[in-house]
C-alpha positions as CSV (number, residue, x, y, z in Angstrom):
1,M,97.6,76.1,-30.0
2,A,96.7,75.3,-26.8
3,L,92.9,75.7,-27.9
4,S,93.4,72.8,-30.3
5,V,94.6,70.6,-28.0
6,C,91.6,71.6,-25.4
7,L,89.1,71.0,-28.0
8,V,90.5,67.6,-29.6
9,L,90.6,66.5,-25.7
10,I,86.9,67.9,-25.2
11,I,86.2,65.5,-28.1
12,I,88.0,62.5,-27.1
13,V,86.4,62.6,-23.8
14,A,83.1,62.8,-25.3
15,R,83.5,60.0,-27.4
16,L,84.7,57.8,-24.6
17,I,82.0,58.9,-22.8
18,F,79.2,58.0,-25.2
19,V,81.0,54.9,-26.0
20,Q,80.9,53.5,-22.4
21,G,77.7,54.9,-21.4
22,V,75.3,55.2,-24.1
23,D,76.4,52.8,-26.6
24,S,78.1,50.4,-24.5
25,S,75.2,47.5,-24.9
26,Q,75.7,47.6,-28.6
27,Y,79.4,46.8,-28.6
28,T,79.1,44.1,-25.6
29,S,77.0,42.7,-27.7
30,M,79.2,42.4,-30.9
31,A,82.1,41.3,-28.6
32,Q,80.4,38.9,-27.1
33,S,79.0,37.5,-30.6
34,E,82.9,37.0,-31.6
35,V,82.9,34.1,-29.2
36,D,79.3,32.9,-28.7
37,A,78.1,30.0,-30.7
38,T,74.5,28.8,-31.3
39,V,74.0,25.1,-31.0
40,P,71.0,22.9,-31.2
41,I,69.7,20.9,-28.5
42,N,68.3,17.6,-29.7
43,R,65.9,15.6,-27.9
44,L,65.1,11.8,-28.6
45,R,62.5,10.7,-31.2
46,G,59.8,9.2,-28.9
47,A,59.1,5.4,-29.1
48,I,56.5,3.3,-30.0
49,Y,55.3,0.7,-27.9
50,S,52.6,-2.4,-28.5
51,S,49.6,-2.4,-26.5
52,S,51.7,-4.4,-23.8
53,G,53.9,-1.6,-23.5
54,S,56.9,-3.7,-25.4
55,V,58.6,-1.1,-27.3
56,L,58.2,-2.0,-31.3
57,A,60.3,1.4,-32.6
58,M,62.6,3.1,-30.3
59,S,65.5,6.3,-30.7
60,V,68.9,5.9,-29.3
61,I,72.2,7.9,-30.1
62,R,74.9,6.6,-32.5
63,Q,78.1,8.3,-33.8
64,D,78.9,9.0,-37.3
65,V,82.2,8.6,-37.8
66,I,84.3,11.8,-39.4
67,A,87.6,12.2,-40.9
68,D,89.6,15.6,-42.0
69,P,91.7,14.3,-45.0
70,F,93.9,17.7,-44.3
71,Q,95.2,16.2,-40.7
72,I,95.9,12.2,-42.4
73,S,99.4,11.9,-43.5
74,D,98.4,8.3,-44.3
75,P,95.3,7.4,-45.5
76,T,96.2,3.8,-46.2
77,A,98.1,3.0,-42.9
78,E,94.5,4.3,-41.2
79,A,92.3,2.9,-43.9
80,L,93.9,-0.5,-42.6
81,K,93.2,-0.5,-38.7
82,L,89.5,1.2,-39.7
83,A,88.6,-1.5,-42.2
84,P,87.8,-4.4,-39.7
85,V,85.9,-2.0,-37.5
86,L,83.6,-0.4,-39.7
87,G,82.9,-3.5,-42.6
88,V,84.2,-0.8,-44.9
89,S,87.4,-2.0,-47.4
90,E,90.1,-0.8,-47.1
91,A,90.2,0.9,-50.4
92,D,87.0,2.9,-50.4
93,L,88.6,4.2,-46.1
94,A,91.7,5.4,-48.2
95,A,89.5,7.0,-50.9
96,L,87.5,9.1,-48.4
97,M,90.6,10.1,-46.7
98,S,92.4,11.0,-49.6
99,E,89.8,13.8,-50.7
100,H,90.8,17.5,-51.0
101,S,88.1,18.6,-48.2
102,G,87.9,18.9,-44.6
103,Y,85.3,16.7,-44.0
104,A,84.0,13.1,-45.2
105,V,82.1,10.7,-43.7
106,L,83.7,7.1,-43.3
107,A,80.8,5.8,-41.6
108,R,76.9,6.5,-40.3
109,Q,75.5,5.1,-37.4
110,V,77.7,3.1,-35.4
111,T,77.4,1.7,-32.0
112,T,79.2,3.3,-28.6
113,A,81.2,0.4,-28.6
114,E,82.5,0.8,-32.4
115,A,83.0,4.5,-31.8
116,N,85.1,3.2,-28.5
117,R,87.1,1.2,-30.3
118,I,88.3,3.5,-32.8
119,A,88.6,6.5,-30.6
120,A,91.2,4.0,-28.6
121,M,93.1,3.7,-31.8
122,N,94.2,7.4,-31.8
123,L,94.1,8.1,-35.6
124,A,94.6,11.5,-37.1
125,G,92.1,13.4,-38.4
126,I,89.4,11.0,-36.9
127,T,86.3,12.1,-34.8
128,F,82.8,11.6,-34.3
129,Q,79.3,13.1,-34.4
130,P,76.5,11.8,-32.3
131,V,73.4,11.2,-34.4
132,Q,69.7,9.8,-33.8
133,A,69.7,6.1,-34.7
134,R,65.8,4.4,-35.1
135,I,65.9,0.9,-34.1
136,Y,63.4,-1.9,-34.0
137,P,63.5,-4.0,-30.7
138,A,61.1,-6.8,-32.4
139,G,62.7,-6.6,-35.8
140,S,60.1,-6.7,-39.0
141,L,57.4,-7.4,-36.8
142,G,54.9,-4.2,-37.7
143,Q,57.3,-3.3,-40.1
144,S,54.9,-2.6,-42.9
145,F,52.5,0.1,-40.5
146,L,55.4,1.2,-38.7
147,G,56.8,2.8,-41.7
148,R,59.8,4.6,-41.5
149,V,62.3,7.1,-40.2
150,G,64.9,9.0,-42.8
151,Y,68.3,9.8,-42.0
152,D,67.4,13.7,-40.5
153,G,65.2,12.1,-37.8
154,Q,61.7,12.9,-39.2
155,G,59.7,10.2,-40.2
156,V,59.0,9.5,-44.1
157,S,56.1,6.5,-44.0
158,G,53.7,5.1,-41.8
159,L,52.8,6.0,-38.5
160,E,56.2,6.9,-38.3
161,Y,55.3,10.1,-40.5
162,Q,51.8,10.7,-39.8
163,Y,52.4,11.6,-36.0
164,N,55.7,12.8,-37.0
165,G,55.2,16.0,-35.1
166,L,54.3,14.4,-32.2
167,L,57.2,12.0,-32.1
168,S,59.6,14.1,-32.9
169,G,59.0,17.1,-30.7
170,K,60.7,20.0,-30.9
171,S,64.4,21.4,-31.0
172,G,66.0,23.8,-28.9
173,T,68.9,26.0,-29.2
174,E,71.8,27.0,-26.5
175,V,74.5,29.1,-26.9
176,L,78.2,28.1,-26.2
177,A,81.4,30.2,-25.5
178,E,84.3,29.5,-28.4
179,A,87.8,30.2,-28.6
180,P,88.7,30.6,-32.1
181,G,88.9,27.3,-34.1
182,G,85.9,26.0,-32.5
183,I,87.6,25.2,-28.5
184,Q,84.6,25.3,-26.1
185,M,85.5,27.9,-23.1
186,P,84.8,27.4,-19.8
187,G,81.3,28.5,-18.5
188,P,77.9,27.2,-18.2
189,A,75.7,27.2,-21.7
190,K,72.6,29.6,-21.9
191,I,69.8,28.2,-23.3
192,D,68.4,30.2,-26.2
193,H,65.0,27.9,-27.1
194,R,64.1,25.4,-24.8
195,A,63.4,21.6,-26.6
196,S,60.6,19.5,-26.0
197,G,60.7,16.1,-25.8
198,G,59.1,14.0,-28.4
199,Y,55.7,12.2,-26.9
200,G,55.3,8.3,-27.5
201,L,53.1,6.5,-28.9
202,E,51.0,3.2,-27.7
203,L,49.5,1.1,-30.1
204,T,46.5,-1.5,-30.1
205,I,48.1,-4.0,-31.6
206,D,48.2,-7.1,-29.6
207,E,52.0,-8.4,-29.9
208,P,51.7,-12.1,-30.0
209,L,48.7,-11.8,-32.1
210,Q,50.9,-9.8,-34.7
211,Y,53.7,-12.1,-34.7
212,L,51.0,-15.2,-35.4
213,A,49.6,-13.3,-38.2
214,E,52.4,-12.1,-40.1
215,K,53.8,-15.8,-39.6
216,A,50.4,-17.5,-40.9
217,L,50.3,-15.1,-43.5
218,E,53.4,-16.0,-44.8
219,S,53.3,-19.4,-44.5
220,E,49.9,-19.3,-46.9
221,V,51.9,-16.9,-49.3
222,V,54.2,-19.6,-49.7
223,A,52.0,-22.9,-49.8
224,S,49.7,-20.5,-52.0
225,H,52.0,-19.0,-54.5
226,A,50.7,-15.9,-53.6
227,Q,51.7,-12.7,-54.7
228,S,50.9,-11.2,-51.5
229,G,48.6,-11.2,-48.7
230,S,47.2,-8.8,-46.3
231,A,45.3,-9.9,-42.8
232,I,43.5,-7.9,-40.0
233,L,41.9,-8.8,-36.4
234,M,39.6,-6.6,-34.7
235,N,38.1,-5.8,-31.3
236,V,34.7,-5.4,-32.5
237,R,33.4,-3.6,-30.1
238,T,36.0,-0.8,-30.0
239,G,37.8,-0.8,-33.7
240,A,40.9,-1.7,-32.0
241,I,43.1,-3.7,-34.8
242,L,44.9,-6.1,-32.6
243,A,47.2,-7.6,-35.3
244,M,47.7,-6.1,-39.4
245,A,49.9,-7.9,-41.4
246,N,51.2,-7.5,-44.8
247,V,53.5,-9.4,-46.8
248,V,54.8,-9.9,-50.3
249,A,56.4,-13.0,-52.3
250,G,60.3,-13.1,-51.7
251,P,63.3,-15.0,-53.8
252,A,63.3,-18.2,-53.9
253,G,59.8,-19.2,-52.7
254,S,60.1,-17.0,-49.0
255,A,57.8,-14.6,-48.2
256,V,58.7,-11.2,-46.3
257,P,57.1,-8.6,-44.4
258,A,55.8,-5.8,-47.0
259,Q,57.3,-2.2,-47.1
260,E,53.7,-1.1,-47.5
261,N,50.5,-1.4,-45.4
262,L,48.8,-3.0,-48.3
263,A,45.9,-3.9,-45.9
264,A,44.7,-0.1,-45.9
265,T,46.3,1.7,-49.4
266,A,46.1,-1.4,-51.7
267,V,42.7,-1.3,-53.5
268,Y,41.2,-4.7,-55.3
269,E,37.0,-6.0,-56.3
270,P,37.1,-8.1,-53.3
271,G,33.8,-10.2,-55.3
272,S,31.7,-12.0,-53.2
273,V,32.1,-10.8,-49.9
274,F,31.0,-7.5,-50.9
275,K,27.4,-9.6,-50.8
276,I,26.5,-8.3,-47.0
277,V,26.0,-4.4,-48.6
278,T,22.9,-6.0,-50.4
279,F,22.0,-8.7,-48.2
280,G,22.1,-6.1,-45.0
281,T,20.2,-3.8,-46.5
282,S,17.9,-5.7,-48.2
283,L,17.2,-7.4,-44.6
284,Q,17.0,-3.7,-42.8
285,D,14.6,-2.3,-46.3
286,G,11.8,-5.8,-45.7
287,V,12.8,-6.3,-49.3
288,I,14.0,-10.3,-47.4
289,T,14.0,-12.1,-44.8
290,P,16.4,-15.1,-44.1
291,N,13.7,-17.5,-45.5
292,T,12.8,-15.8,-48.5
293,T,12.7,-18.2,-51.4
294,F,14.0,-17.7,-54.8
295,I,13.7,-20.0,-58.0
296,V,17.3,-19.5,-59.2
297,P,19.4,-20.8,-62.2
298,D,22.8,-21.1,-62.9
299,Q,23.3,-18.5,-65.1
300,K,21.1,-15.6,-67.0
301,I,21.8,-13.0,-69.5
302,Y,21.8,-8.9,-68.0
303,D,21.8,-6.4,-71.2
304,G,23.5,-8.7,-73.3
305,W,26.3,-10.0,-70.7
306,L,26.3,-13.6,-69.3
307,Y,26.6,-13.9,-65.5
308,H,26.5,-17.4,-64.0
309,D,27.1,-18.8,-60.6
310,A,30.4,-20.9,-59.9
311,W,28.9,-24.2,-59.7
312,T,26.2,-25.7,-62.9
313,H,22.6,-26.4,-61.4
314,P,19.8,-26.3,-62.5
315,P,16.9,-23.9,-61.6
316,Q,15.9,-24.8,-58.3
317,P,14.4,-23.1,-55.2
318,M,17.4,-21.3,-52.7
319,T,16.3,-19.3,-49.5
320,A,18.3,-16.1,-49.4
321,T,20.5,-17.6,-46.0
322,Q,21.1,-20.2,-49.2
323,I,22.1,-17.9,-51.5
324,I,24.7,-16.4,-49.6
325,A,26.1,-19.5,-48.0
326,Q,26.9,-21.0,-51.6
327,S,27.5,-17.8,-52.8
328,S,24.9,-17.9,-55.8
329,N,25.3,-14.4,-57.8
330,I,22.3,-15.3,-60.0
331,G,20.3,-15.0,-56.6
332,T,22.3,-12.4,-55.0
333,I,21.9,-9.8,-58.3
334,H,17.6,-11.2,-58.3
335,I,17.8,-9.5,-55.0
336,A,19.6,-6.7,-55.7
337,H,17.3,-6.2,-58.4
338,L,14.2,-5.3,-55.8
339,L,16.3,-3.3,-53.8
340,G,17.3,-1.1,-56.9
341,S,19.6,0.9,-58.1
342,Q,18.9,4.2,-55.5
343,R,19.1,2.6,-52.5
344,L,22.3,-0.2,-53.4
345,A,24.1,2.7,-54.4
346,A,23.3,4.6,-51.1
347,A,24.3,1.5,-49.3
348,V,27.5,1.1,-50.6
349,T,28.1,4.6,-49.1
350,N,26.4,3.8,-45.9
351,F,29.1,1.0,-45.3
352,G,31.4,3.0,-45.4
353,F,32.8,2.6,-49.2
354,G,34.0,5.6,-50.9
355,L,34.7,7.1,-47.4
356,P,38.1,7.4,-45.3
357,T,37.9,4.6,-42.4
358,G,38.9,7.6,-39.8
359,L,42.3,5.6,-39.1
360,H,43.7,8.7,-41.3
361,Y,46.4,6.2,-42.0
362,P,49.1,7.8,-44.7
363,G,48.6,6.9,-48.5
364,A,45.2,5.2,-46.9
365,S,42.6,4.8,-50.0
366,P,38.8,5.6,-49.5
367,G,38.4,2.8,-52.6
368,L,37.4,3.4,-56.1
369,I,33.4,4.1,-55.8
370,R,31.6,4.9,-59.1
371,P,28.7,7.0,-58.4
372,L,25.3,6.2,-59.2
373,S,25.5,9.1,-61.8
374,Q,28.2,7.2,-63.9
375,W,26.1,3.7,-63.4
376,S,25.9,1.7,-66.7
377,P,23.0,-1.1,-67.7
378,T,24.7,-3.7,-66.0
379,T,26.6,-2.0,-62.8
380,I,23.2,-3.3,-60.7
381,D,24.4,-6.9,-61.6
382,S,28.4,-6.8,-61.2
383,L,28.4,-3.9,-58.4
384,P,26.5,-6.5,-56.0
385,I,28.6,-9.1,-56.4
386,G,31.8,-7.5,-55.7
387,Q,32.8,-6.4,-59.2
388,V,33.3,-2.6,-60.9
389,D,34.2,-0.8,-57.5
390,A,37.4,-1.6,-56.0
391,V,38.0,-1.3,-52.4
392,T,40.7,-1.6,-49.5
393,A,40.8,-4.9,-46.9
394,L,40.3,-2.7,-44.3
395,Q,37.1,-0.9,-45.8
396,I,35.7,-4.5,-46.1
397,L,36.8,-5.6,-42.4
398,D,34.9,-2.0,-41.3
399,A,31.4,-3.2,-43.1
400,M,31.9,-6.8,-41.8
401,N,32.6,-5.8,-37.9
402,A,29.7,-3.3,-38.4
403,V,27.5,-6.8,-38.6
404,A,29.3,-8.0,-35.7
405,N,28.9,-5.0,-33.8
406,G,24.6,-5.6,-34.1
407,G,24.7,-2.9,-37.2
408,V,26.7,-0.1,-35.3
409,L,30.0,1.2,-37.6
410,V,33.2,1.5,-35.4
411,H,36.6,3.3,-36.9
412,P,39.1,1.3,-36.7
413,R,41.9,2.3,-34.4
414,L,45.7,1.9,-34.2
415,V,47.1,4.5,-31.8
416,Q,45.2,3.7,-28.1
417,A,46.9,6.8,-26.1
418,E,50.2,9.1,-26.4
419,V,53.0,8.7,-24.1
420,L,54.1,11.9,-22.4
421,P,57.9,12.5,-21.9
422,D,57.5,11.8,-17.9
423,G,55.6,8.2,-19.0
424,E,51.7,9.5,-18.5
425,L,49.4,7.7,-20.9
426,R,47.2,10.3,-22.5
427,P,44.0,8.0,-24.0
428,V,43.3,9.1,-27.8
429,K,39.6,9.8,-27.9
430,P,37.7,7.4,-30.5
431,L,35.9,9.2,-33.5
432,P,32.1,8.6,-33.2
433,S,30.6,5.6,-34.2
434,R,27.1,5.1,-36.6
435,R,24.7,2.5,-36.6
436,I,24.3,1.2,-40.7
437,I,21.9,-1.0,-40.2
438,S,19.1,-2.1,-37.5
439,A,20.1,-4.8,-34.8
440,T,17.5,-6.7,-36.2
441,A,18.8,-6.9,-39.4
442,A,22.4,-7.5,-38.0
443,S,21.5,-10.3,-35.9
444,E,19.3,-11.8,-39.2
445,L,22.7,-11.6,-41.3
446,R,24.9,-13.1,-38.6
447,G,22.7,-15.6,-38.4
448,M,22.8,-16.3,-42.0
449,L,26.9,-15.8,-42.1
450,E,27.0,-18.4,-39.7
451,Q,25.6,-20.9,-42.2
452,V,28.8,-19.7,-44.6
453,V,31.0,-21.2,-42.5
454,N,28.4,-24.3,-41.4
455,Y,27.7,-26.1,-44.6
456,G,28.5,-23.1,-47.5
457,T,31.5,-22.1,-49.6
458,G,33.4,-21.1,-46.1
459,T,33.6,-24.1,-44.2
460,K,37.2,-24.0,-43.9
461,A,36.7,-21.4,-41.2
462,V,35.1,-23.6,-38.8
463,I,36.8,-23.1,-35.1
464,P,35.7,-26.2,-33.1
465,G,33.9,-25.0,-30.2
466,Y,32.9,-22.0,-31.1
467,T,30.0,-20.4,-33.9
468,V,31.7,-18.7,-36.5
469,A,30.2,-16.7,-39.0
470,G,31.6,-14.8,-42.0
471,K,31.9,-14.7,-46.3
472,T,33.8,-16.0,-49.0
473,G,35.4,-14.0,-52.0
474,T,37.0,-14.4,-55.2
475,A,37.6,-12.0,-57.7
476,N,39.2,-11.6,-60.8
477,I,42.1,-9.0,-60.5
478,A,42.3,-6.0,-63.0
479,S,44.8,-5.9,-65.9
480,T,47.8,-3.4,-65.1
481,T,48.3,-3.7,-69.4
482,G,45.0,-2.4,-70.5
483,P,41.3,-2.4,-69.9
484,G,39.6,-5.7,-68.5
485,Y,41.2,-8.5,-66.2
486,A,44.4,-10.5,-66.0
487,P,43.8,-13.8,-67.6
488,G,44.0,-16.3,-64.9
489,A,44.4,-13.8,-62.2
490,Y,42.3,-13.9,-58.7
491,S,42.0,-12.4,-55.2
492,A,41.0,-14.6,-52.8
493,T,39.3,-13.0,-49.7
494,F,37.5,-14.5,-45.9
495,A,36.1,-12.1,-43.6
496,G,34.0,-13.0,-40.5
497,F,33.8,-12.6,-36.5
498,A,33.2,-15.2,-33.9
499,P,31.6,-16.0,-31.5
500,E,28.4,-15.6,-33.9
501,Q,25.9,-15.1,-30.6
502,D,28.4,-12.3,-29.4
503,P,31.0,-11.6,-31.5
504,A,34.4,-10.3,-29.7
505,F,36.9,-10.0,-32.5
506,S,35.8,-9.8,-36.1
507,A,39.1,-10.5,-38.9
508,I,39.6,-10.8,-42.6
509,V,42.8,-12.6,-45.0
510,V,42.9,-11.1,-48.6
511,L,45.7,-13.1,-50.6
512,M,46.3,-11.7,-54.4
513,H,47.1,-14.1,-57.0
514,P,46.9,-17.5,-54.7
515,V,46.5,-21.2,-56.1
516,P,43.9,-22.6,-55.8
517,I,42.0,-19.2,-56.2
518,Y,39.5,-19.6,-53.7
519,G,38.8,-17.5,-50.7
520,G,37.2,-20.4,-49.4
521,S,40.2,-22.4,-49.7
522,V,43.1,-20.5,-48.8
523,S,41.8,-17.4,-46.5
524,A,39.4,-19.2,-44.5
525,P,42.0,-21.6,-42.7
526,V,44.4,-18.3,-42.1
527,F,41.1,-16.7,-40.7
528,A,40.6,-20.1,-38.3
529,K,44.1,-19.9,-37.0
530,L,44.4,-16.2,-36.3
531,M,41.0,-16.1,-34.9
532,A,41.2,-19.1,-32.7
533,Y,44.1,-17.9,-31.3
534,A,42.7,-14.6,-30.1
535,L,39.5,-16.3,-28.5
536,A,42.0,-18.9,-26.3
537,Q,44.5,-16.0,-25.6
538,F,41.8,-13.3,-24.4
539,H,39.5,-16.2,-22.8
540,V,36.5,-16.1,-24.7
541,P,35.0,-19.1,-23.7
542,P,33.1,-21.3,-26.1
543,I,29.5,-20.8,-27.1
544,A,27.3,-23.6,-28.6
545,P,25.6,-22.9,-31.4
546,A,21.7,-21.8,-31.0
547,S,18.8,-24.4,-31.5
548,G,17.1,-23.5,-34.6
549,R,19.6,-21.3,-36.0
550,S,20.2,-23.2,-39.0
551,V,18.2,-21.2,-41.2
552,G,17.4,-22.1,-44.9
553,Q,19.6,-25.1,-44.6
554,N,18.7,-27.7,-46.9
555,G,17.6,-31.1,-45.3
């Protein structure tokens, strides 16, 4: 008997030694897990700034109002007190607080002041949950390209989506000691995984120019009864986008900010503004000079299809400058035939059409460009005058900006720096530029495009005291219900730059379904207003026209 008792004691002692010594860490961990609770550490999403440092988008802490219906004995009475603060009907609140659930969201993202008012009521079963809310101090300014943030704090469109990883940072976790029932116990929290704060973005956008672009575009959309409009203004040398506006027709004859960056995502047949591809390449290859003269009729049949100019005239001599200034389709087609299909197809790609712009904006289109192998017999007639293929407003501006920039294409930029959590700016390196036509060809084409504004189709783009160059475009809009074009539907474009001799800024304005339909009538005035403001704001001095630059002008 004594031997049995000794054996039992030996076994118990051995087990105690094993538990307290050899296996103690396992049991300590098990005990700790009963009181430890891992909770997330969130950092505020980074802000988005204009080029001058004004905040366009930022995150703040808000409160979700939560009800535990199991703790609420009188839902109607509590709903009566909460309704005026939350802006929710008493009936809806009472229904939520009567659910057979321990968790019901009464309101999302209320302000701290509103949460404090509710907390002061000491209502049973009402608690708060802190959440991040994205706010826009400048209102709807830049809304179409800034994009949106979802309730989960993640970017769902626009720059918010494109730079989501940078802006949102990385969440961490910490471990807290909790008693049964979820009550936090005294003692410091232990960091499990450190959080890294979200970076900010400093854009190239100039806030006053952006405001003017949106308001001028809204006014013209209303005045011309257009369905939508886009406008971009760019720094010629750097490709920095100083303004990028998109608006759509609203209710009762109004215009409102578009929810999408149409200038980068929507494709359309550009019409005669596309003629810069044919003329720029023809000058580059020596096919024409600004003074090369052709006999130009007002209409001609190509492969069974009738093409015509926008105005009636007898066959007449026209220089290449007059052809582009007056936007003669027949003259342009004749020059394209001299250039040839292969060189024209290569020129379209060379000018950036069918390729990404380098902005890498979410949903941006490279355009719908038909490869040479799929050309029909009339593609060489339709393509030079801006039909057949579809492009974006941003691509047209990139091409026009290259002409202004001495034949060098620079990629457009919307973001110029990352803003580190400590406020330091980290500049974003621009993409390499590339030459598309010679400096000589670009200079000649600039002079020809000046005549478009001086006496051609773009006279409403004139800015007193400055030399302005540009090109109009008016084109049919493709039908959405079948092949061909929608009856009576047109797009109107004006793209150009100033001052012509030493360009500082380039810009484009596109209106869809305007009345009147011509780019020179509805888009050119908006261009002039935006360009004049930019030239004045950045103190670009007026430059008098150089003598002898009226190349090819009649009389």
